[in-house]
C-alpha positions in Angstrom: -107.0 207.2 318.5 -110.1 205.2 319.5 -111.4 206.1 322.9 -112.2 202.6 324.3 -112.5 203.3 328.0 -112.8 206.7 329.6 -111.5 207.6 333.0 -115.1 207.8 334.2 -115.8 204.3 333.0 -112.7 203.0 334.8 -113.8 204.8 338.0 -117.3 203.3 337.8 -115.7 199.8 337.3 -113.6 200.4 340.4 -116.6 201.5 342.4 -118.6 198.5 341.4 -115.9 196.1 342.6 -115.7 198.1 345.8 -119.4 197.7 346.3 -119.2 193.9 345.7 -116.6 193.4 348.4 -117.4 196.1 351.0 -121.1 196.8 350.9 -122.9 196.8 354.3 -126.3 195.3 355.1 -127.7 198.8 354.9 -126.2 199.5 351.5 -127.7 196.3 350.2 -131.1 197.9 350.7 -130.2 200.9 348.6 -131.0 201.3 344.9 -128.2 201.1 342.4 -128.0 204.9 342.1 -128.1 205.4 345.9 -125.2 202.9 346.3 -123.2 204.8 343.6 -123.9 208.1 345.5 -122.6 206.6 348.7 -119.5 205.1 347.1 -118.6 208.2 345.2 -119.0 210.2 348.4 -116.5 208.0 350.1 -114.0 208.6 347.3 -114.5 212.3 347.6 -113.9 212.1 351.4 -110.7 210.3 350.7 -109.5 212.8 348.1 -111.6 216.0 347.8 -109.5 217.0 344.8 -110.5 213.9 342.8 -112.6 215.4 340.0 -113.4 212.0 338.6 -115.1 211.1 341.9 -117.3 214.3 341.5 -118.1 213.1 338.0 -119.2 209.7 339.3 -121.3 211.4 341.9 -123.0 213.6 339.3 -123.7 210.6 337.2 -125.2 208.7 340.1 -127.4 211.7 341.0 -128.6 211.9 337.4 -129.4 208.2 337.6 -131.3 208.8 340.9 -133.4 211.4 339.0 -134.6 208.7 336.7 -135.1 206.2 339.6 -137.3 208.6 341.5 -138.6 210.9 338.7 -137.4 213.8 340.9 -135.9 216.6 338.9 -134.1 218.1 342.0 -131.4 215.4 341.5 -130.4 217.1 338.3 -129.9 220.3 340.3 -127.6 218.4 342.6 -125.8 216.8 339.7 -125.2 220.3 338.2 -123.8 221.6 341.5 -121.5 218.5 341.7 -120.3 219.1 338.2 -119.3 222.7 339.1 -116.9 221.2 341.7 -115.5 218.8 339.1 -114.9 221.6 336.6 -113.3 223.8 339.3 -110.7 221.1 339.9 -110.2 220.2 336.3 -111.5 222.8 333.8 -112.7 221.3 330.5 -112.6 217.7 331.6 -114.4 215.6 329.0 -116.4 213.3 331.3 -117.7 216.2 333.3 -118.9 218.0 330.2 -120.4 214.8 328.9 -122.4 214.3 332.1 -123.5 217.9 331.8 -125.2 217.0 328.5 -127.0 214.2 330.3 -128.3 216.7 332.8 -129.5 219.0 330.0 -131.3 216.1 328.4 -132.9 215.2 331.7 -134.2 218.8 332.0 -135.5 218.6 328.5 -133.2 221.4 327.3 -132.9 219.5 324.0 -131.6 222.2 321.7 -128.8 223.2 324.1 -128.0 219.5 324.8 -127.7 219.0 321.0 -125.3 222.0 320.7 -123.1 220.8 323.5 -123.0 217.2 322.3 -122.0 218.4 318.8 -119.1 220.3 320.4 -118.0 217.2 322.3 -118.3 215.1 319.2 -115.8 217.4 317.4 -113.4 216.9 320.3 -113.8 213.1 320.5 -115.4 211.9 317.3 -115.5 208.2 318.4 -117.2 208.5 321.8 -120.2 206.2 321.9 -122.2 208.0 324.5 -121.9 211.4 322.8 -123.6 209.8 319.8 -126.2 208.5 322.2 -126.9 212.0 323.4 -127.0 213.3 319.9 -129.6 210.6 319.1 -131.7 211.6 322.1 -131.6 215.3 321.5 -132.4 215.0 317.7 -135.2 212.6 318.3 -136.9 214.9 320.9 -136.5 217.8 318.4 -138.1 215.7 315.6 -134.8 215.5 313.6 -135.2 211.8 313.1 -132.7 211.2 310.3 -130.0 212.7 312.4 -131.1 210.7 315.4 -131.0 207.5 313.4 -127.6 208.3 312.0 -126.2 208.9 315.5 -127.7 205.6 316.8 -126.2 203.7 313.9 -122.8 205.2 314.6 -123.1 204.0 318.2 -123.6 200.4 316.9 -120.9 200.8 314.3 -118.4 201.9 317.0 -119.4 199.1 319.4 -121.7 196.5 318.1 -124.6 195.5 320.4 -123.8 198.0 323.1 -126.6 198.5 325.6 -127.2 202.3 325.2 -127.4 201.9 321.4 -129.9 199.1 321.6 -132.4 201.1 323.6 -132.0 204.2 321.4 -132.4 202.1 318.2 -135.5 200.5 319.8 -137.1 203.9 320.4 -136.5 204.9 316.8 -137.9 201.6 315.5 -141.1 202.4 317.5 -141.3 205.8 316.0 -140.8 204.4 312.5 -143.6 201.9 313.0 -141.6 198.8 313.6 -142.8 197.8 317.1 -141.8 194.2 316.7 -138.3 195.3 315.9 -138.3 197.6 318.8 -139.4 194.8 321.1 -136.6 192.6 319.8 -134.0 195.2 320.5 -135.4 195.9 324.0 -135.3 192.2 324.8 -131.6 192.1 323.7 -131.0 195.1 325.9 -132.7 193.4 328.9 -130.5 190.3 328.4 -127.4 192.4 328.3 -128.2 194.2 331.5 -126.1 193.1 334.6 -128.3 191.4 337.2 -127.5 193.9 339.9 -128.7 196.9 337.8 -132.3 196.5 339.0 -133.5 200.0 338.0 -132.1 199.6 334.5 -133.9 196.2 334.2 -137.1 197.8 335.5 -136.8 200.7 333.0 -136.3 198.3 330.1 -139.2 196.1 331.2 -141.4 199.2 331.5 -140.5 200.1 327.9 -141.2 196.5 326.8 -144.6 196.8 328.6 -145.3 200.1 326.9 -144.5 198.6 323.4 -146.7 195.6 324.1 -149.5 197.8 325.3 -149.3 200.0 322.1 -150.1 196.8 320.1 -152.9 195.7 322.3 -151.0 192.8 323.8 -152.5 193.5 327.2 -151.6 190.2 329.0 -148.0 190.3 327.9 -147.8 194.0 328.8 -149.1 193.4 332.3 -146.6 190.6 332.8 -143.7 192.8 331.8 -144.8 195.7 334.0 -145.4 193.5 337.0 -141.9 192.1 336.5 -140.6 195.7 336.5 -142.4 196.4 339.8 -141.1 193.2 341.4 -137.6 194.3 340.6 -138.1 197.9 341.6 -141.2 198.3 343.8 -143.2 201.5 343.3 -141.3 202.3 340.0 -143.1 205.3 338.6 -142.7 204.4 334.9 -144.2 200.9 335.4 -147.0 202.2 337.5 -147.9 204.8 334.8 -148.0 202.2 332.0 -149.9 199.8 334.2 -152.5 202.5 334.9 -153.0 203.1 331.2 -153.3 199.3 330.7 -156.1 199.2 333.2 -157.8 202.0 331.4 -157.6 200.0 328.2 -159.1 197.1 330.0 -161.9 199.2 331.3 -160.8 198.6 334.9 -161.0 202.3 335.9 -160.9 201.9 339.6 -157.7 199.9 339.4 -156.3 202.5 337.1 -157.1 205.2 339.6 -155.4 203.3 342.4 -152.2 202.8 340.4 -152.0 206.3 339.1 -152.8 207.8 342.5 -149.9 205.7 343.9 -147.6 207.1 341.2 -148.8 210.7 341.8 -148.0 210.4 345.5 -144.5 209.2 344.7 -143.9 211.7 341.9 -146.4 214.6 342.1 -145.6 216.0 338.7 -148.2 217.9 336.7 -148.3 215.3 333.9 -148.9 212.5 336.4 -151.8 214.5 337.8 -153.3 214.8 334.4 -153.3 211.0 333.9 -154.9 210.7 337.3 -157.6 213.2 336.4 -158.5 211.3 333.3 -158.7 208.0 335.1 -160.9 209.5 337.8 -163.2 211.0 335.2 -163.5 207.6 333.5 -164.2 205.9 336.8 -167.1 208.3 337.3 -165.5 210.1 340.2 -166.3 213.5 338.8 -165.7 215.6 341.9 -162.3 214.1 342.5 -161.5 214.4 338.8 -162.3 218.1 338.8 -160.0 218.6 341.8 -157.2 216.7 340.1 -157.5 218.6 336.9 -157.5 222.0 338.7 -154.4 221.0 340.6 -152.8 219.8 337.3 -153.6 223.1 335.6 -152.1 225.1 338.4 -148.9 223.1 338.4 -148.7 223.0 334.6 -149.1 226.7 334.2 -146.2 227.3 336.6 -143.8 225.4 334.3 -145.4 226.1 330.9 -142.5 228.5 329.9 -139.8 226.2 331.2 -138.0 223.5 329.1 -139.2 220.7 331.5 -143.0 221.2 331.2 -146.3 219.4 330.8 -147.4 221.4 327.8 -148.7 218.5 325.8 -151.0 217.4 328.6 -152.0 221.0 329.1 -153.0 221.2 325.4 -155.2 218.2 325.7 -156.7 219.4 329.0 -157.7 222.7 327.4 -158.9 221.0 324.2 -160.8 218.0 325.7 -161.7 218.7 329.3 -161.8 222.5 330.0 -163.2 223.2 326.5 -160.9 226.2 326.1 -159.7 225.9 322.5 -158.0 229.2 322.4 -155.8 228.4 325.4 -155.0 225.0 323.9 -153.7 226.6 320.7 -151.7 229.2 322.5 -149.8 226.5 324.5 -149.5 224.4 321.4 -147.9 227.2 319.3 -145.5 227.9 322.1 -144.4 224.2 322.3 -144.3 223.9 318.5 -141.9 226.8 318.3 -139.3 224.6 320.2 -139.7 221.1 318.9 -141.3 219.1 316.1 -141.3 215.5 317.4 -144.4 213.4 316.4 -146.1 213.8 319.8 -145.8 217.6 319.7 -147.1 217.6 316.1 -150.0 215.5 317.3 -150.9 217.9 320.1 -150.5 220.9 317.8 -152.8 219.3 315.2 -155.4 218.6 317.9 -155.3 222.2 319.1 -155.7 223.4 315.5 -158.6 221.0 315.1 -160.6 222.1 318.2 -160.1 225.7 316.9 -161.7 224.8 313.5 -158.5 224.9 311.6 -158.8 221.4 310.2 -156.8 221.9 307.0 -153.8 223.1 309.0 -154.5 220.2 311.5 -154.4 217.7 308.7 -151.0 218.9 307.5 -149.5 218.6 311.0 -150.9 215.2 311.8 -149.9 214.0 308.4 -146.3 215.1 309.0 -146.4 213.2 312.3 -147.8 210.0 310.7 -145.3 210.2 307.8 -142.5 209.3 310.2 -144.2 205.9 310.3 -145.5 205.8 313.9 -148.4 203.5 314.6 -150.1 205.0 317.7 -153.8 204.5 318.4 -154.3 208.1 319.6 -152.5 209.6 316.7 -154.6 207.5 314.3 -157.8 208.5 316.2 -156.9 212.2 315.9 -156.2 211.9 312.2 -159.5 210.2 311.8 -161.4 212.8 313.6 -159.7 215.6 311.7 -160.5 213.9 308.4 -164.1 213.4 309.5 -164.4 217.1 310.3 -163.2 217.8 306.7 -165.8 215.5 305.2 -163.2 213.0 304.0 -165.1 209.9 305.1 -162.7 207.5 303.4 -159.6 208.8 305.2 -161.6 209.0 308.4 -162.6 205.3 308.2 -159.0 204.3 307.3 -157.4 206.0 310.3 -160.1 205.1 312.7 -159.9 201.5 311.6 -156.1 201.6 312.1 -156.6 202.9 315.6 -159.3 200.3 316.5 -157.3 197.4 315.2 -154.4 198.2 317.6 -156.7 197.6 320.6 -154.6 200.0 322.6 -155.4 203.1 324.7 -157.4 205.4 322.4 -158.8 202.5 320.3 -162.2 202.4 322.1 -162.8 206.1 321.3 -161.9 205.4 317.7 -164.3 202.5 317.6 -167.1 204.9 318.8 -166.2 207.4 316.1 -166.3 204.6 313.5 -169.9 203.8 314.6 -170.9 207.3 313.6 -169.8 206.5 310.1 -171.9 203.4 310.0 -168.6 201.4 309.7 -168.0 198.0 311.4 -165.3 198.3 313.9 -162.9 195.5 314.9 -163.9 193.6 318.0 -161.8 194.9 321.0 
């Protein structure tokens, strides 16, 4: 029988109606996730044995993790789910939210295994296919990710979670215009009150526009995200990268510093260090990089880590190629998505293993992705191998995108005596 509406979805609908008729002035100032946390808490107070209320609370805590970029909310969600399972062992919605928590913690292989188990139990649940798409994409299993996303659309045409996942895959496959079209459809389908969802989608639209060098359009999308959700970390991060692409390094530093104060994660510290370096603030850049390295090393063996940034730090800034390769090999053992392949290829390159590097970057680009930094890396690797034709091809591709990484590609092109596109 087709599972059209789960108990959790019914509960969330009830909570939404409750919020519309009983929200106080104080609650009106809360974020969507915070309101859901308060409302689920009230239901738990009313009936402490209501496992569905605990599921709703765990879901809201997971959403709050995305709103704030604070991983501790996933710990809270997991503790809440334990209470749900204690009341109703094996309840489907609780186990499904547990997969969401695993994805949030970047435990992609485990999330995939658990989602596959749930899929066997309920073969027509749309969100389980969404989680399968997420996990497979992060592991580099793109055919399986695409199949799962398509099944989401087949089960419920035009549903919002499927649109955003299909958009991400379109981007990876090199169809940025198609990705933008799907993200715009997702934005138009988002309820007006879901300001964080809207801000997230607008941030992704801004990212896609930035990847094609559409800087004015990207800035407009990102500013819209910030107007909906002030201080939103994702929008601040992409806007900081946009300012770097514009050569406005001091503005980039200000934006990325603001993001780092709100979300002091290692990867955010790395972006700040790079911007400080570009802004000529070498002393502050050194401090930022050292702080980044310390934080990154603490989490390097965990599933939620900043290993890709650590690889590029050792390769490009600390000039410690052996350490870059060690981290890259460890990350590569767990996942083969295009960005991990790129980082691994770059680590191989700085260690003089350019034939191996060309294989890995070639595997990444074969997916179809059009990314200025990946093209630049492929060009530099080809150049190191003496393949000037391939180097010129990749560096030209990078330059023509007029995106972050394009300026460095343009400089490399100049060493070939080739004419670069005007940026």
